[in-house]
N, CA, C, O and the ligand as a Tripos MOL2 file, in Angstrom:
@<TRIPOS>MOLECULE
protein
  277   275    70     0     0
PROTEIN
NO_CHARGES

@<TRIPOS>ATOM
      1 N         -10.2230   -7.4800    0.5950 N.3       1 MET1
      2 CA        -10.1890   -6.3880    1.5490 C.3       1 MET1
      3 C          -8.8070   -5.7490    1.5470 C.2       1 MET1
      4 O          -7.7920   -6.4390    1.4530 O.2       1 MET1
      5 N          -8.7790   -4.4490    1.6480 N.am      2 ARG2
      6 CA         -7.4950   -3.7530    1.6760 C.3       2 ARG2
      7 C          -7.4110   -2.8620    2.9050 C.2       2 ARG2
      8 O          -8.3910   -2.2580    3.3420 O.2       2 ARG2
      9 N          -6.2190   -2.8090    3.4350 N.am      3 ARG3
     10 CA         -6.0270   -2.0760    4.6780 C.3       3 ARG3
     11 C          -4.6830   -1.3540    4.6050 C.2       3 ARG3
     12 O          -3.6600   -1.9730    4.3110 O.2       3 ARG3
     13 N          -4.6840   -0.0870    4.8630 N.am      4 GLY4
     14 CA         -3.4360    0.6640    4.9130 C.3       4 GLY4
     15 C          -2.7910    0.5250    6.2760 C.2       4 GLY4
     16 O          -3.4610    0.6750    7.2980 O.2       4 GLY4
     17 N          -1.4820    0.2370    6.3050 N.am      5 CYS5
     18 CA         -0.7860    0.0300    7.5670 C.3       5 CYS5
     19 C           0.4900    0.8620    7.5680 C.2       5 CYS5
     20 O           0.9050    1.4020    6.5430 O.2       5 CYS5
     21 N           1.0940    0.9490    8.7370 N.am      6 ILE6
     22 CA          2.3870    1.6090    8.8610 C.3       6 ILE6
     23 C           3.4000    0.5640    9.2880 C.2       6 ILE6
     24 O           3.2070   -0.1460   10.2750 O.2       6 ILE6
     25 N           4.4810    0.4820    8.5310 N.am      7 SER7
     26 CA          5.4750   -0.5560    8.7960 C.3       7 SER7
     27 C           6.2380   -0.2710   10.0800 C.2       7 SER7
     28 O           6.5400    0.8790   10.3970 O.2       7 SER7
     29 N           6.5420   -1.3290   10.8090 N.am      8 LEU8
     30 CA          7.4120   -1.2110   11.9730 C.3       8 LEU8
     31 C           8.8400   -1.5860   11.5990 C.2       8 LEU8
     32 O           9.7080   -1.6800   12.4670 O.2       8 LEU8
     33 N           9.0860   -1.7980   10.3130 N.am      9 GLY9
     34 CA         10.4320   -2.0830    9.8420 C.3       9 GLY9
     35 C          10.6770   -3.5490    9.5610 C.2       9 GLY9
     36 O          11.7770   -3.9230    9.1560 O.2       9 GLY9
     37 N           9.6690   -4.3940    9.7690 N.am     10 ASP10
     38 CA          9.8640   -5.8290    9.5850 C.3      10 ASP10
     39 C           8.9450   -6.3790    8.4950 C.2      10 ASP10
     40 O           8.6120   -7.5640    8.4800 O.2      10 ASP10
     41 N           8.5450   -5.4950    7.5900 N.am     11 VAL11
     42 CA          7.6120   -5.8960    6.5470 C.3      11 VAL11
     43 C           8.3370   -5.8950    5.2130 C.2      11 VAL11
     44 O           9.0860   -4.9700    4.8970 O.2      11 VAL11
     45 N           8.1020   -6.9520    4.4290 N.am     12 GLN12
     46 CA          8.6950   -7.0260    3.1030 C.3      12 GLN12
     47 C           7.5940   -6.9370    2.0610 C.2      12 GLN12
     48 O           6.5360   -7.5490    2.2020 O.2      12 GLN12
     49 N           7.8560   -6.1680    1.0170 N.am     13 CYS13
     50 CA          6.8840   -6.0450   -0.0540 C.3      13 CYS13
     51 C           6.8330   -7.3580   -0.8280 C.2      13 CYS13
     52 O           7.8720   -7.9080   -1.1920 O.2      13 CYS13
     53 N           5.6300   -7.8590   -1.0760 N.am     14 ASP14
     54 CA          5.4790   -9.1340   -1.7780 C.3      14 ASP14
     55 C           5.6290   -8.9850   -3.2830 C.2      14 ASP14
     56 O           5.6280   -9.9800   -4.0080 O.2      14 ASP14
     57 N           5.7590   -7.7550   -3.7590 N.am     15 ASP15
     58 CA          5.9230   -7.5390   -5.1930 C.3      15 ASP15
     59 C           7.3920   -7.2930   -5.5270 C.2      15 ASP15
     60 O           8.0090   -8.0980   -6.2250 O.2      15 ASP15
     61 N           7.9610   -6.1860   -5.0350 N.am     16 CYS16
     62 CA          9.3560   -5.8710   -5.3620 C.3      16 CYS16
     63 C          10.3230   -6.4470   -4.3330 C.2      16 CYS16
     64 O          11.5360   -6.3550   -4.5230 O.2      16 CYS16
     65 N           9.8190   -7.0430   -3.2400 N.am     17 HIS17
     66 CA         10.6090   -7.7670   -2.2430 C.3      17 HIS17
     67 C          11.6060   -6.8960   -1.4970 C.2      17 HIS17
     68 O          12.6160   -7.3880   -0.9940 O.2      17 HIS17
     69 N          11.3240   -5.6130   -1.4260 N.am     18 ARG18
     70 CA         12.1990   -4.7880   -0.6000 C.3      18 ARG18
     71 C          11.5980   -4.6730    0.7960 C.2      18 ARG18
     72 O          10.3970   -4.8530    0.9930 O.2      18 ARG18
     73 N          12.4650   -4.3710    1.7570 N.am     19 ILE19
     74 CA         11.9960   -4.1770    3.1230 C.3      19 ILE19
     75 C          11.3400   -2.8100    3.2210 C.2      19 ILE19
     76 O          11.8990   -1.8020    2.7890 O.2      19 ILE19
     77 N          10.1630   -2.7940    3.7890 N.am     20 ILE20
     78 CA          9.4530   -1.5340    3.9880 C.3      20 ILE20
     79 C           9.8650   -0.9990    5.3550 C.2      20 ILE20
     80 O           9.5570   -1.5930    6.3880 O.2      20 ILE20
     81 N          10.5600    0.1260    5.3430 N.am     21 GLN21
     82 CA         11.1310    0.6720    6.5740 C.3      21 GLN21
     83 C          10.0820    1.4300    7.3840 C.2      21 GLN21
     84 O           9.1500    2.0130    6.8300 O.2      21 GLN21
     85 N          10.2510    1.4100    8.7000 N.am     22 TYR22
     86 CA          9.4540    2.2760    9.5710 C.3      22 TYR22
     87 C           9.7850    3.7230    9.2460 C.2      22 TYR22
     88 O          10.9670    4.0070    9.0580 O.2      22 TYR22
     89 N           8.8810    4.6340    9.1650 N.am     23 PRO23
     90 CA          7.4260    4.5240    9.3260 C.3      23 PRO23
     91 C           6.7170    4.5690    7.9800 C.2      23 PRO23
     92 O           5.6800    5.2180    7.8430 O.2      23 PRO23
     93 N           7.2650    3.8920    7.0020 N.am     24 GLU24
     94 CA          6.6540    3.8960    5.6810 C.3      24 GLU24
     95 C           5.2910    3.1880    5.7210 C.2      24 GLU24
     96 O           5.0680    2.2730    6.5130 O.2      24 GLU24
     97 N           4.4080    3.6330    4.8580 N.am     25 ARG25
     98 CA          3.0950    2.9970    4.8200 C.3      25 ARG25
     99 C           3.1030    1.8740    3.7980 C.2      25 ARG25
    100 O           3.8610    1.9010    2.8280 O.2      25 ARG25
    101 N           2.2680    0.9120    4.0260 N.am     26 TYR26
    102 CA          2.1030   -0.1650    3.0550 C.3      26 TYR26
    103 C           0.6420   -0.5990    3.0690 C.2      26 TYR26
    104 O          -0.1370   -0.2130    3.9410 O.2      26 TYR26
    105 N           0.3040   -1.3990    2.0910 N.am     27 LEU27
    106 CA         -1.0800   -1.8320    1.9550 C.3      27 LEU27
    107 C          -1.1590   -3.3450    2.1090 C.2      27 LEU27
    108 O          -0.3990   -4.0880    1.4870 O.2      27 LEU27
    109 N          -2.0840   -3.7850    2.9410 N.am     28 VAL28
    110 CA         -2.3560   -5.2090    3.0790 C.3      28 VAL28
    111 C          -3.5550   -5.5340    2.1920 C.2      28 VAL28
    112 O          -4.6330   -4.9600    2.3460 O.2      28 VAL28
    113 N          -3.3490   -6.4620    1.2630 N.am     29 VAL29
    114 CA         -4.4100   -6.8540    0.3420 C.3      29 VAL29
    115 C          -4.7750   -8.2930    0.6320 C.2      29 VAL29
    116 O          -3.9410   -9.1910    0.5180 O.2      29 VAL29
    117 N          -6.0180   -8.5090    1.0040 N.am     30 GLU30
    118 CA         -6.4910   -9.8700    1.2220 C.3      30 GLU30
    119 C          -7.3070  -10.2990    0.0200 C.2      30 GLU30
    120 O          -8.3830   -9.7650   -0.2490 O.2      30 GLU30
    121 N          -6.7720  -11.2750   -0.6970 N.am     31 GLU31
    122 CA         -7.4940  -11.7860   -1.8490 C.3      31 GLU31
    123 C          -8.5980  -12.7230   -1.3720 C.2      31 GLU31
    124 O          -8.5970  -13.1700   -0.2250 O.2      31 GLU31
    125 N          -9.5240  -13.0090   -2.2540 N.am     32 THR32
    126 CA        -10.6670  -13.8350   -1.8570 C.3      32 THR32
    127 C         -10.2430  -15.2530   -1.4890 C.2      32 THR32
    128 O         -10.9100  -15.9110   -0.6900 O.2      32 THR32
    129 N          -9.1350  -15.7290   -2.0680 N.am     33 GLU33
    130 CA         -8.6840  -17.0960   -1.7780 C.3      33 GLU33
    131 C          -7.9540  -17.1830   -0.4470 C.2      33 GLU33
    132 O          -7.4770  -18.2510   -0.0650 O.2      33 GLU33
    133 N          -7.8680  -16.0600    0.2590 N.am     34 GLY34
    134 CA         -7.1810  -16.0790    1.5360 C.3      34 GLY34
    135 C          -5.7230  -15.6890    1.4410 C.2      34 GLY34
    136 O          -5.0120  -15.6880    2.4450 O.2      34 GLY34
    137 N          -5.2710  -15.3580    0.2460 N.am     35 THR35
    138 CA         -3.9050  -14.9170    0.0600 C.3      35 THR35
    139 C          -3.7610  -13.4840    0.5740 C.2      35 THR35
    140 O          -4.5980  -12.6270    0.2870 O.2      35 THR35
    141 N          -2.7080  -13.2360    1.3250 N.am     36 VAL36
    142 CA         -2.4740  -11.8950    1.8420 C.3      36 VAL36
    143 C          -1.2060  -11.3420    1.1990 C.2      36 VAL36
    144 O          -0.1430  -11.9600    1.2500 O.2      36 VAL36
    145 N          -1.3410  -10.1920    0.6100 N.am     37 LEU37
    146 CA         -0.2090   -9.5130   -0.0240 C.3      37 LEU37
    147 C           0.0920   -8.2410    0.7450 C.2      37 LEU37
    148 O          -0.8110   -7.5140    1.1590 O.2      37 LEU37
    149 N           1.3880   -7.9840    0.9280 N.am     38 ARG38
    150 CA          1.7880   -6.6930    1.4850 C.3      38 ARG38
    151 C           2.5250   -5.9420    0.3990 C.2      38 ARG38
    152 O           3.4940   -6.4480   -0.1670 O.2      38 ARG38
    153 N           2.0730   -4.7440    0.1070 N.am     39 LEU39
    154 CA          2.6270   -3.9830   -1.0050 C.3      39 LEU39
    155 C           3.1310   -2.6340   -0.5200 C.2      39 LEU39
    156 O           2.4500   -1.9260    0.2210 O.2      39 LEU39
    157 N           4.3470   -2.2920   -0.9570 N.am     40 CYS40
    158 CA          4.8920   -0.9870   -0.6100 C.3      40 CYS40
    159 C           4.1850    0.0890   -1.4250 C.2      40 CYS40
    160 O           3.4350   -0.2040   -2.3560 O.2      40 CYS40
    161 N           4.4370    1.3200   -1.0580 N.am     41 VAL41
    162 CA          3.7390    2.4330   -1.7030 C.3      41 VAL41
    163 C           4.0050    2.4480   -3.2030 C.2      41 VAL41
    164 O           3.0880    2.6570   -3.9980 O.2      41 VAL41
    165 N           5.2650    2.2260   -3.5920 N.am     42 ASP42
    166 CA          5.6000    2.2690   -5.0160 C.3      42 ASP42
    167 C           4.7970    1.2420   -5.8000 C.2      42 ASP42
    168 O           4.2850    1.5470   -6.8780 O.2      42 ASP42
    169 N           4.6830    0.0340   -5.2730 N.am     43 CYS43
    170 CA          3.9540   -1.0110   -5.9760 C.3      43 CYS43
    171 C           2.4600   -0.7130   -5.9890 C.2      43 CYS43
    172 O           1.7690   -1.0240   -6.9590 O.2      43 CYS43
    173 N           1.9640   -0.1110   -4.9140 N.am     44 CYS44
    174 CA          0.5570    0.2960   -4.8900 C.3      44 CYS44
    175 C           0.2820    1.3230   -5.9670 C.2      44 CYS44
    176 O          -0.7390    1.2620   -6.6530 O.2      44 CYS44
    177 N           1.2010    2.2690   -6.1130 N.am     45 LEU45
    178 CA          1.0230    3.2970   -7.1300 C.3      45 LEU45
    179 C           1.0930    2.6660   -8.5120 C.2      45 LEU45
    180 O           0.3000    3.0120   -9.3890 O.2      45 LEU45
    181 N           2.0300    1.7450   -8.7190 N.am     46 ASN46
    182 CA          2.1650    1.0860  -10.0120 C.3      46 ASN46
    183 C           0.9160    0.2980  -10.3770 C.2      46 ASN46
    184 O           0.5130    0.2610  -11.5390 O.2      46 ASN46
    185 N           0.3090   -0.3290   -9.3820 N.am     47 ARG47
    186 CA         -0.8580   -1.1690   -9.6390 C.3      47 ARG47
    187 C          -2.1570   -0.3830   -9.6020 C.2      47 ARG47
    188 O          -3.2200   -0.9400   -9.8740 O.2      47 ARG47
    189 N          -2.0920    0.8810   -9.2770 N.am     48 GLY48
    190 CA         -3.2980    1.6930   -9.1920 C.3      48 GLY48
    191 C          -4.0720    1.4540   -7.9030 C.2      48 GLY48
    192 O          -5.2670    1.7390   -7.8340 O.2      48 GLY48
    193 N          -3.3870    0.9260   -6.8640 N.am     49 TYR49
    194 CA         -4.0440    0.7000   -5.5790 C.3      49 TYR49
    195 C          -3.9950    1.9410   -4.7000 C.2      49 TYR49
    196 O          -4.6760    2.0080   -3.6760 O.2      49 TYR49
    197 N          -3.1990    2.9140   -5.0940 N.am     50 ALA50
    198 CA         -3.0550    4.1300   -4.2920 C.3      50 ALA50
    199 C          -2.7290    5.2770   -5.2280 C.2      50 ALA50
    200 O          -2.2740    5.0820   -6.3550 O.2      50 ALA50
    201 N          -2.9730    6.4710   -4.7290 N.am     51 ARG51
    202 CA         -2.5560    7.6320   -5.5060 C.3      51 ARG51
    203 C          -2.3090    8.7850   -4.5540 C.2      51 ARG51
    204 O          -2.7590    8.7930   -3.4080 O.2      51 ARG51
    205 N          -1.5830    9.7480   -5.0650 N.am     52 TYR52
    206 CA         -1.3630   10.9560   -4.2870 C.3      52 TYR52
    207 C          -2.4080   11.9780   -4.6770 C.2      52 TYR52
    208 O          -2.7160   12.1540   -5.8550 O.2      52 TYR52
    209 N          -2.9410   12.6380   -3.6910 N.am     53 LYS53
    210 CA         -3.7690   13.7920   -3.9960 C.3      53 LYS53
    211 C          -3.2430   14.9600   -3.1840 C.2      53 LYS53
    212 O          -2.6040   14.7860   -2.1460 O.2      53 LYS53
    213 N          -3.5230   16.1370   -3.6740 N.am     54 VAL54
    214 CA         -3.0140   17.3410   -3.0150 C.3      54 VAL54
    215 C          -4.1270   17.9480   -2.1750 C.2      54 VAL54
    216 O          -5.2000   18.2830   -2.6780 O.2      54 VAL54
    217 N          -3.8460   18.0800   -0.8910 N.am     55 GLU55
    218 CA         -4.8010   18.6600    0.0440 C.3      55 GLU55
    219 C          -4.1340   19.8010    0.7770 C.2      55 GLU55
    220 O          -3.1290   19.6070    1.4600 O.2      55 GLU55
    221 N          -4.6840   20.9770    0.6400 N.am     56 LYS56
    222 CA         -4.1330   22.1640    1.3100 C.3      56 LYS56
    223 C          -2.6460   22.3120    1.0310 C.2      56 LYS56
    224 O          -1.8630   22.6330    1.9250 O.2      56 LYS56
    225 N          -2.2660   22.0750   -0.2170 N.am     57 GLY57
    226 CA         -0.8780   22.2580   -0.6170 C.3      57 GLY57
    227 C           0.0430   21.1250   -0.2160 C.2      57 GLY57
    228 O           1.2410   21.1730   -0.4920 O.2      57 GLY57
    229 N          -0.5080   20.0870    0.4420 N.am     58 GLU58
    230 CA          0.3280   18.9550    0.8390 C.3      58 GLU58
    231 C          -0.0540   17.7200    0.0580 C.2      58 GLU58
    232 O          -1.2230   17.4960   -0.2570 O.2      58 GLU58
    233 N           0.9590   16.9170   -0.2530 N.am     59 ARG59
    234 CA          0.7070   15.6930   -0.9880 C.3      59 ARG59
    235 C           0.3100   14.5930   -0.0110 C.2      59 ARG59
    236 O           1.0760   14.2460    0.8880 O.2      59 ARG59
    237 N          -0.8690   14.0570   -0.1890 N.am     60 VAL60
    238 CA         -1.3890   13.0580    0.7430 C.3      60 VAL60
    239 C          -1.5720   11.7490   -0.0090 C.2      60 VAL60
    240 O          -2.1660   11.7170   -1.0870 O.2      60 VAL60
    241 N          -1.0590   10.6800    0.5650 N.am     61 LEU61
    242 CA         -1.2110    9.3770   -0.0640 C.3      61 LEU61
    243 C          -2.5500    8.7580    0.3210 C.2      61 LEU61
    244 O          -2.9050    8.6840    1.4980 O.2      61 LEU61
    245 N          -3.2730    8.3220   -0.6810 N.am     62 THR62
    246 CA         -4.5660    7.6880   -0.4350 C.3      62 THR62
    247 C          -4.5270    6.2610   -0.9610 C.2      62 THR62
    248 O          -4.1750    6.0240   -2.1170 O.2      62 THR62
    249 N          -4.8880    5.3230   -0.1110 N.am     63 PHE63
    250 CA         -5.0380    3.9430   -0.5530 C.3      63 PHE63
    251 C          -6.4850    3.7130   -0.9470 C.2      63 PHE63
    252 O          -7.4040    4.1430   -0.2500 O.2      63 PHE63
    253 N          -6.6780    3.0480   -2.0440 N.am     64 PHE64
    254 CA         -8.0380    2.6870   -2.4150 C.3      64 PHE64
    255 C          -8.4310    1.4320   -1.6480 C.2      64 PHE64
    256 O          -7.7090    0.4350   -1.6430 O.2      64 PHE64
    257 N          -9.5930    1.5040   -1.0010 N.am     65 SER65
    258 CA        -10.0200    0.3390   -0.2220 C.3      65 SER65
    259 C         -10.7040   -0.7000   -1.1040 C.2      65 SER65
    260 O         -10.8160   -1.8670   -0.7280 O.2      65 SER65
    261 N         -11.1510   -0.2770   -2.2600 N.am     66 GLU66
    262 CA        -11.8060   -1.1970   -3.1820 C.3      66 GLU66
    263 C         -11.1960   -1.0270   -4.5720 C.2      66 GLU66
    264 O         -10.6840    0.0430   -4.9000 O.2      66 GLU66
    265 N         -11.2510   -2.0760   -5.3840 N.am     67 PRO67
    266 CA        -10.6950   -1.9580   -6.7210 C.3      67 PRO67
    267 C         -11.3960   -0.8780   -7.5330 C.2      67 PRO67
    268 O         -12.6020   -0.6600   -7.4140 O.2      67 PRO67
    269 N         -10.6080   -0.2180   -8.3520 N.am     68 LYS68
    270 CA        -11.1530    0.8010   -9.2600 C.3      68 LYS68
    271 C         -11.1980    0.2270  -10.6550 C.2      68 LYS68
    272 O         -10.1910   -0.2690  -11.1600 O.2      68 LYS68
    273 N         -12.3310    0.2880  -11.2690 N.am     69 TYR69
    274 CA        -12.4460   -0.1960  -12.6400 C.3      69 TYR69
    275 C         -12.8410    0.9430  -13.5600 C.2      69 TYR69
    276 O         -12.9900    0.7400  -14.7650 O.2      69 TYR69
    277 ZN          7.0310   -3.0300   -3.5980 Zn       70 ZN70
@<TRIPOS>BOND
     1     1     2 1
     2     2     3 1
     3     3     4 2
     4     3     5 am
     5     5     6 1
     6     6     7 1
     7     7     8 2
     8     7     9 am
     9     9    10 1
    10    10    11 1
    11    11    12 2
    12    11    13 am
    13    13    14 1
    14    14    15 1
    15    15    16 2
    16    15    17 am
    17    17    18 1
    18    18    19 1
    19    19    20 2
    20    19    21 am
    21    21    22 1
    22    22    23 1
    23    23    24 2
    24    23    25 am
    25    25    26 1
    26    26    27 1
    27    27    28 2
    28    27    29 am
    29    29    30 1
    30    30    31 1
    31    31    32 2
    32    31    33 am
    33    33    34 1
    34    34    35 1
    35    35    36 2
    36    35    37 am
    37    37    38 1
    38    38    39 1
    39    39    40 2
    40    39    41 am
    41    41    42 1
    42    42    43 1
    43    43    44 2
    44    43    45 am
    45    45    46 1
    46    46    47 1
    47    47    48 2
    48    47    49 am
    49    49    50 1
    50    50    51 1
    51    51    52 2
    52    51    53 am
    53    53    54 1
    54    54    55 1
    55    55    56 2
    56    55    57 am
    57    57    58 1
    58    58    59 1
    59    59    60 2
    60    59    61 am
    61    61    62 1
    62    62    63 1
    63    63    64 2
    64    63    65 am
    65    65    66 1
    66    66    67 1
    67    67    68 2
    68    67    69 am
    69    69    70 1
    70    70    71 1
    71    71    72 2
    72    71    73 am
    73    73    74 1
    74    74    75 1
    75    75    76 2
    76    75    77 am
    77    77    78 1
    78    78    79 1
    79    79    80 2
    80    79    81 am
    81    81    82 1
    82    82    83 1
    83    83    84 2
    84    83    85 am
    85    85    86 1
    86    86    87 1
    87    87    88 2
    88    87    89 am
    89    89    90 1
    90    90    91 1
    91    91    92 2
    92    91    93 am
    93    93    94 1
    94    94    95 1
    95    95    96 2
    96    95    97 am
    97    97    98 1
    98    98    99 1
    99    99   100 2
   100    99   101 am
   101   101   102 1
   102   102   103 1
   103   103   104 2
   104   103   105 am
   105   105   106 1
   106   106   107 1
   107   107   108 2
   108   107   109 am
   109   109   110 1
   110   110   111 1
   111   111   112 2
   112   111   113 am
   113   113   114 1
   114   114   115 1
   115   115   116 2
   116   115   117 am
   117   117   118 1
   118   118   119 1
   119   119   120 2
   120   119   121 am
   121   121   122 1
   122   122   123 1
   123   123   124 2
   124   123   125 am
   125   125   126 1
   126   126   127 1
   127   127   128 2
   128   127   129 am
   129   129   130 1
   130   130   131 1
   131   131   132 2
   132   131   133 am
   133   133   134 1
   134   134   135 1
   135   135   136 2
   136   135   137 am
   137   137   138 1
   138   138   139 1
   139   139   140 2
   140   139   141 am
   141   141   142 1
   142   142   143 1
   143   143   144 2
   144   143   145 am
   145   145   146 1
   146   146   147 1
   147   147   148 2
   148   147   149 am
   149   149   150 1
   150   150   151 1
   151   151   152 2
   152   151   153 am
   153   153   154 1
   154   154   155 1
   155   155   156 2
   156   155   157 am
   157   157   158 1
   158   158   159 1
   159   159   160 2
   160   159   161 am
   161   161   162 1
   162   162   163 1
   163   163   164 2
   164   163   165 am
   165   165   166 1
   166   166   167 1
   167   167   168 2
   168   167   169 am
   169   169   170 1
   170   170   171 1
   171   171   172 2
   172   171   173 am
   173   173   174 1
   174   174   175 1
   175   175   176 2
   176   175   177 am
   177   177   178 1
   178   178   179 1
   179   179   180 2
   180   179   181 am
   181   181   182 1
   182   182   183 1
   183   183   184 2
   184   183   185 am
   185   185   186 1
   186   186   187 1
   187   187   188 2
   188   187   189 am
   189   189   190 1
   190   190   191 1
   191   191   192 2
   192   191   193 am
   193   193   194 1
   194   194   195 1
   195   195   196 2
   196   195   197 am
   197   197   198 1
   198   198   199 1
   199   199   200 2
   200   199   201 am
   201   201   202 1
   202   202   203 1
   203   203   204 2
   204   203   205 am
   205   205   206 1
   206   206   207 1
   207   207   208 2
   208   207   209 am
   209   209   210 1
   210   210   211 1
   211   211   212 2
   212   211   213 am
   213   213   214 1
   214   214   215 1
   215   215   216 2
   216   215   217 am
   217   217   218 1
   218   218   219 1
   219   219   220 2
   220   219   221 am
   221   221   222 1
   222   222   223 1
   223   223   224 2
   224   223   225 am
   225   225   226 1
   226   226   227 1
   227   227   228 2
   228   227   229 am
   229   229   230 1
   230   230   231 1
   231   231   232 2
   232   231   233 am
   233   233   234 1
   234   234   235 1
   235   235   236 2
   236   235   237 am
   237   237   238 1
   238   238   239 1
   239   239   240 2
   240   239   241 am
   241   241   242 1
   242   242   243 1
   243   243   244 2
   244   243   245 am
   245   245   246 1
   246   246   247 1
   247   247   248 2
   248   247   249 am
   249   249   250 1
   250   250   251 1
   251   251   252 2
   252   251   253 am
   253   253   254 1
   254   254   255 1
   255   255   256 2
   256   255   257 am
   257   257   258 1
   258   258   259 1
   259   259   260 2
   260   259   261 am
   261   261   262 1
   262   262   263 1
   263   263   264 2
   264   263   265 am
   265   265   266 1
   266   266   267 1
   267   267   268 2
   268   267   269 am
   269   269   270 1
   270   270   271 1
   271   271   272 2
   272   271   273 am
   273   273   274 1
   274   274   275 1
   275   275   276 2
@<TRIPOS>SUBSTRUCTURE
     1 MET1         2 RESIDUE 1 A MET
     2 ARG2         6 RESIDUE 1 A ARG
     3 ARG3        10 RESIDUE 1 A ARG
     4 GLY4        14 RESIDUE 1 A GLY
     5 CYS5        18 RESIDUE 1 A CYS
     6 ILE6        22 RESIDUE 1 A ILE
     7 SER7        26 RESIDUE 1 A SER
     8 LEU8        30 RESIDUE 1 A LEU
     9 GLY9        34 RESIDUE 1 A GLY
    10 ASP10       38 RESIDUE 1 A ASP
    11 VAL11       42 RESIDUE 1 A VAL
    12 GLN12       46 RESIDUE 1 A GLN
    13 CYS13       50 RESIDUE 1 A CYS
    14 ASP14       54 RESIDUE 1 A ASP
    15 ASP15       58 RESIDUE 1 A ASP
    16 CYS16       62 RESIDUE 1 A CYS
    17 HIS17       66 RESIDUE 1 A HIS
    18 ARG18       70 RESIDUE 1 A ARG
    19 ILE19       74 RESIDUE 1 A ILE
    20 ILE20       78 RESIDUE 1 A ILE
    21 GLN21       82 RESIDUE 1 A GLN
    22 TYR22       86 RESIDUE 1 A TYR
    23 PRO23       90 RESIDUE 1 A PRO
    24 GLU24       94 RESIDUE 1 A GLU
    25 ARG25       98 RESIDUE 1 A ARG
    26 TYR26      102 RESIDUE 1 A TYR
    27 LEU27      106 RESIDUE 1 A LEU
    28 VAL28      110 RESIDUE 1 A VAL
    29 VAL29      114 RESIDUE 1 A VAL
    30 GLU30      118 RESIDUE 1 A GLU
    31 GLU31      122 RESIDUE 1 A GLU
    32 THR32      126 RESIDUE 1 A THR
    33 GLU33      130 RESIDUE 1 A GLU
    34 GLY34      134 RESIDUE 1 A GLY
    35 THR35      138 RESIDUE 1 A THR
    36 VAL36      142 RESIDUE 1 A VAL
    37 LEU37      146 RESIDUE 1 A LEU
    38 ARG38      150 RESIDUE 1 A ARG
    39 LEU39      154 RESIDUE 1 A LEU
    40 CYS40      158 RESIDUE 1 A CYS
    41 VAL41      162 RESIDUE 1 A VAL
    42 ASP42      166 RESIDUE 1 A ASP
    43 CYS43      170 RESIDUE 1 A CYS
    44 CYS44      174 RESIDUE 1 A CYS
    45 LEU45      178 RESIDUE 1 A LEU
    46 ASN46      182 RESIDUE 1 A ASN
    47 ARG47      186 RESIDUE 1 A ARG
    48 GLY48      190 RESIDUE 1 A GLY
    49 TYR49      194 RESIDUE 1 A TYR
    50 ALA50      198 RESIDUE 1 A ALA
    51 ARG51      202 RESIDUE 1 A ARG
    52 TYR52      206 RESIDUE 1 A TYR
    53 LYS53      210 RESIDUE 1 A LYS
    54 VAL54      214 RESIDUE 1 A VAL
    55 GLU55      218 RESIDUE 1 A GLU
    56 LYS56      222 RESIDUE 1 A LYS
    57 GLY57      226 RESIDUE 1 A GLY
    58 GLU58      230 RESIDUE 1 A GLU
    59 ARG59      234 RESIDUE 1 A ARG
    60 VAL60      238 RESIDUE 1 A VAL
    61 LEU61      242 RESIDUE 1 A LEU
    62 THR62      246 RESIDUE 1 A THR
    63 PHE63      250 RESIDUE 1 A PHE
    64 PHE64      254 RESIDUE 1 A PHE
    65 SER65      258 RESIDUE 1 A SER
    66 GLU66      262 RESIDUE 1 A GLU
    67 PRO67      266 RESIDUE 1 A PRO
    68 LYS68      270 RESIDUE 1 A LYS
    69 TYR69      274 RESIDUE 1 A TYR
    70 ZN70       277 GROUP 0 **** ****
């Protein structure tokens, strides 16, 4: 399960290990084994968990709720 969240400034990315500052968005990924990963936007983009799309001339970040194959 994946859930997009907004950091309150106390979240660390489990991939690149940087602090995700408020009000940056991040993704919570719950693996089937019960492992929970928090990923910053950059890591989500790198892994293909998120992408930017352009809506009405604005760049909008979209998190994928399910894996894309
Ligand atoms: Zn990261």
